[in-house]
C-alpha angles and dihedrals in degrees: 000000000000128000091214120128118216132206115209121222119205113231089213088068087072098036094047092054097247096125093049092046097049094047132223099286096050092044092049090050091047090051091052093048091045091056087070099045128114126223089281093053094253122137142160111206114158121235087248090056092047091048093049092049090050093045092236139112118277091245090057091046088054091054091048092050092050089050091050092048090053093049119101129189114208089341096310126108111239091207132017129190136208131179111238127172093342097312137084120255112204120199118197118204098242092198094065109057119321131050138160130252 
């Protein structure tokens, strides 16, 4: 048995046009953030962690995260963020494109 954790990606995210609409940078950023989420879509990766996973500077990761947070699919935010205890808690809408299993 493996200790690996998997994120599931909904095929409908491609077929519905979500991936094309959100663009490569937002999708790539979403995929990185989603890799840290729990079953409820919550996660706490730092901007440094996100930047390292994307292979970019922290300042550029910050711009990408802001763009992703502003993005809405059919009127719903894909990701929201809230500051808690000195860190940012991201919540991914697990009904839109990524979930846990």
